[in-house]
C-alpha positions in Angstrom: -8.7 34.1 -80.6 -6.6 34.9 -77.5 -7.1 32.8 -74.4 -7.6 33.9 -70.8 -5.1 32.2 -68.5 -5.2 32.0 -64.7 -1.8 31.0 -63.2 -1.0 30.4 -59.5 2.5 31.0 -58.2 3.4 33.4 -61.0 6.1 35.4 -59.2 9.0 33.0 -59.7 10.2 29.8 -61.3 8.2 28.0 -63.9 5.1 30.1 -63.1 7.0 33.3 -63.9 8.4 31.9 -67.1 4.9 30.8 -68.1 3.4 34.1 -67.3 5.9 35.9 -69.5 5.4 33.5 -72.3 1.6 33.7 -72.2 1.7 37.5 -72.4 4.3 37.5 -75.2 2.0 35.1 -77.0 -0.7 37.7 -77.0 -3.0 36.0 -74.5 -4.6 37.6 -71.5 -3.5 36.7 -68.0 -4.6 36.7 -64.4 -1.3 36.2 -62.5 -1.5 35.3 -58.9 1.0 35.3 -56.1 1.1 35.7 -52.4 2.7 39.1 -53.0 1.4 40.5 -56.4 3.9 43.4 -56.1 6.5 41.0 -57.5 4.5 41.1 -60.8 4.5 44.9 -61.0 7.0 44.9 -63.9 4.7 42.7 -66.0 1.7 44.9 -65.2 3.7 48.0 -66.2 4.8 46.3 -69.5 1.5 44.7 -70.5 -1.1 47.0 -69.0 -4.7 45.8 -69.5 -3.5 42.4 -70.8 -2.8 41.3 -67.3 -4.3 41.4 -63.8 -2.1 40.7 -60.8 -4.0 39.3 -57.8 -3.0 38.3 -54.3 -3.7 34.7 -53.6 -2.8 32.2 -50.9 -3.9 29.0 -52.5 -4.4 27.3 -49.1 -7.3 29.7 -48.5 -10.5 28.5 -50.3 -12.3 31.8 -50.0 -9.3 33.7 -51.6 -9.3 31.1 -54.4 -13.0 31.8 -55.1 -12.5 35.5 -55.0 -9.5 35.4 -57.3 -11.4 33.3 -59.9 -14.4 35.7 -59.6 -12.0 38.6 -60.2 -10.6 36.9 -63.2 -14.0 36.5 -64.8 -15.0 40.0 -63.9 -11.9 41.3 -65.6 -11.9 39.3 -68.8 -15.4 37.7 -69.0 -14.2 34.0 -69.2 -11.5 31.5 -68.3 -9.8 29.3 -70.7 -6.7 27.9 -69.0 -6.3 27.4 -65.2 -2.7 26.5 -64.3 -2.2 25.1 -60.8 1.5 25.9 -60.4 2.1 27.1 -56.8 4.1 24.6 -54.8 7.4 23.8 -53.1 9.4 21.0 -51.6 11.7 20.6 -48.6 14.2 17.9 -48.0 13.9 15.8 -44.9 13.4 12.1 -44.1 9.8 11.1 -43.4 10.7 10.5 -39.7 12.6 13.7 -39.2 10.3 16.2 -41.1 8.3 18.2 -38.6 4.5 17.8 -38.5 4.2 21.5 -39.3 6.3 21.1 -42.5 4.3 18.0 -43.6 1.0 19.8 -43.2 2.2 23.1 -44.8 3.6 21.3 -47.9 0.4 19.2 -48.3 -1.8 22.3 -47.8 0.0 24.2 -50.6 0.8 21.4 -53.0 -2.4 19.4 -52.8 -5.1 21.5 -51.2 -4.0 24.5 -53.1 -4.8 22.6 -56.3 -8.1 21.3 -55.0 -9.1 24.8 -53.8 -8.4 26.6 -57.1 -9.8 23.7 -59.2 -13.1 23.6 -57.3 -13.3 27.4 -57.5 -12.9 27.4 -61.3 -15.1 24.4 -62.1 -18.5 26.2 -62.1 -17.1 28.7 -64.6 -15.6 26.2 -67.0 -18.6 23.9 -66.6 -21.0 26.7 -67.5 -18.8 27.5 -70.5 -18.5 23.9 -71.5 -14.9 24.6 -72.3 -11.5 25.1 -70.6 -8.3 23.4 -69.7 -6.8 22.6 -66.3 -3.0 22.4 -66.3 -1.8 20.8 -63.1 1.9 21.2 -62.5 2.9 17.9 -61.0 6.4 16.4 -61.1 8.2 13.3 -62.3 8.0 12.8 -58.5 4.3 12.2 -59.1 5.3 8.9 -60.7 8.2 7.7 -58.5 9.4 8.2 -54.9 12.7 9.9 -53.9 14.2 9.6 -50.5 14.0 13.0 -48.7 10.9 14.3 -50.4 8.1 12.5 -48.5 5.7 15.5 -48.0 6.3 16.9 -51.5 5.8 13.6 -53.4 2.9 12.5 -51.2 1.1 15.6 -52.3 2.2 15.2 -56.0 1.0 11.6 -56.1 -2.3 12.8 -54.7 -2.5 15.6 -57.3 -2.1 12.9 -60.0 -4.9 10.8 -58.6 -7.2 13.9 -58.1 -6.5 15.1 -61.6 -7.1 11.7 -63.3 -10.5 11.5 -61.5 -11.2 15.1 -62.5 -10.5 14.3 -66.1 -13.0 11.4 -66.1 -15.7 13.6 -64.6 -15.4 16.6 -66.8 -14.3 15.3 -70.1 -17.9 14.9 -71.3 -18.4 18.6 -70.4 -15.8 19.7 -72.9 -13.2 20.5 -70.2 -9.6 19.2 -70.5 -7.0 18.2 -67.9 -3.3 17.8 -68.4 -0.8 16.9 -65.7 2.6 18.4 -66.4 5.5 16.3 -65.0 8.8 18.2 -65.1 12.1 16.7 -64.4 15.0 19.0 -63.1 14.6 22.5 -64.3 16.8 25.6 -63.7 14.4 27.4 -61.4 14.6 28.2 -57.7 12.7 25.0 -56.7 15.9 23.3 -55.5 17.6 26.5 -54.4 16.6 29.1 -51.9 12.9 28.0 -52.1 13.9 24.6 -50.6 14.8 24.1 -47.0 16.9 21.2 -45.8 16.8 19.3 -42.5 20.2 17.7 -41.6 19.5 14.0 -41.5 20.6 11.7 -38.7 23.3 9.2 -39.4 20.8 6.4 -40.3 19.3 8.4 -43.1 22.3 10.2 -44.5 23.1 7.6 -47.1 19.6 7.4 -48.6 19.2 11.2 -48.6 22.7 11.9 -50.0 21.4 12.3 -53.6 19.1 15.2 -52.6 21.7 16.7 -50.4 23.9 16.9 -53.4 21.1 18.2 -55.6 20.3 21.0 -53.1 24.0 22.0 -52.9 24.4 22.1 -56.7 21.1 23.9 -57.6 21.4 26.1 -60.7 22.9 23.5 -63.0 19.7 21.6 -63.8 19.3 20.5 -67.5 15.8 21.8 -68.0 15.1 25.2 -69.6 12.0 26.8 -67.9 11.4 29.1 -70.9 11.2 26.1 -73.2 8.9 24.3 -70.7 6.6 27.4 -70.8 6.4 27.1 -74.6 5.6 23.4 -74.4 2.7 24.2 -72.1 1.4 26.8 -74.5 1.6 24.2 -77.3 -0.4 21.7 -75.3 -3.3 24.0 -74.5 -3.7 24.7 -78.2 -4.0 21.0 -79.0 -7.5 19.7 -79.7 -6.6 16.4 -78.0 -3.9 17.1 -75.4 -2.4 14.3 -73.3 -3.5 13.6 -69.7 0.2 13.6 -68.8 3.0 15.5 -70.3 6.6 14.8 -69.3 9.0 17.7 -69.5 12.8 17.2 -69.9 14.9 14.3 -71.1 15.5 13.2 -67.5 11.8 13.0 -66.9 11.3 10.8 -70.0 14.1 8.5 -69.0 12.9 8.2 -65.4 9.3 7.6 -66.4 10.2 4.9 -68.9 12.4 3.1 -66.3 9.7 3.3 -63.6 6.9 2.1 -65.9 9.0 -0.8 -67.2 9.9 -1.8 -63.6 6.2 -1.7 -62.6 5.2 -3.8 -65.5 7.9 -6.3 -64.8 6.8 -6.5 -61.2 3.2 -7.0 -62.2 4.1 -9.8 -64.5 6.4 -11.5 -61.9 3.6 -11.6 -59.3 0.6 -12.0 -61.7 -0.1 -15.6 -60.7 -0.3 -14.8 -57.0 -2.3 -11.6 -57.7 -4.9 -13.4 -59.8 -5.2 -16.3 -57.4 -7.3 -14.2 -55.0 -10.4 -14.2 -57.2 -13.4 -16.5 -56.5 -12.9 -19.6 -58.7 -16.3 -19.1 -60.4 -16.0 -15.4 -61.0 -16.7 -14.2 -64.5 -14.6 -11.4 -65.9 -16.6 -8.2 -66.3 -15.7 -4.7 -67.6 -14.5 -1.5 -65.9 -17.2 0.9 -66.9 -18.4 1.2 -63.3 -15.1 2.9 -62.5 -15.6 5.4 -65.3 -13.1 3.6 -67.5 -13.6 2.3 -71.0 -14.1 -1.4 -71.1 -10.8 -3.1 -70.5 -8.9 0.1 -69.6 -7.4 0.1 -66.1 
């Protein structure tokens, strides 16, 4: 049985690659973009298999209307992909307040708006799958990406809470954490604020990345196929890393965090009351012993 997909940010990058792969797979698609005319070639090729809808994800009413249009067109929703997002390079101090707010509005509130708009439909169906396009930057911090990674870390927390709340309703959540992929994310989609001398050394890595965009190791067409594979799994992961670089970074970050936890464990555990009895974590919505 074919699935009905809803993808934000479908006009370029990973969203465009995923849209093409979904349609080639034989599934139906509601593809959204700020300018749906950029999807006209897909509409011409696939006809009734696709609907192209205008959507600014920062507008909650537009998100609700787009979800309603998707259900009116195809009768249901199976996969909601929150892909729309972007990142600019600037130090935390030097990024403008307007840029901070704009990135968080798109990268975080866009996810919240679309997710909340789709939840009543998936809850009524007792089925569905949210695919939240995060980043390896949702696990670690990189100098120069303060607003972007602030929002991605928030998407990770939001989505983990979401998964705890809706898993009993038959709805799945997967955070996709790509490394460096050959899309326009680090090219013309990214603006760059020239750093002051005090920040130049710490931002140099992203300055180099920005200048060499187009040579990333990740293949977005293969990433799209990996996402299609995941949504057809009965028990998909909460987090899916994409790219060898993402796997290497995640392993290094996780090992470093565990080592730091162990190094400071004695001090950390010294802050409990002496007579406190260990309990479980079920009040947090976690299985006993899972943190």
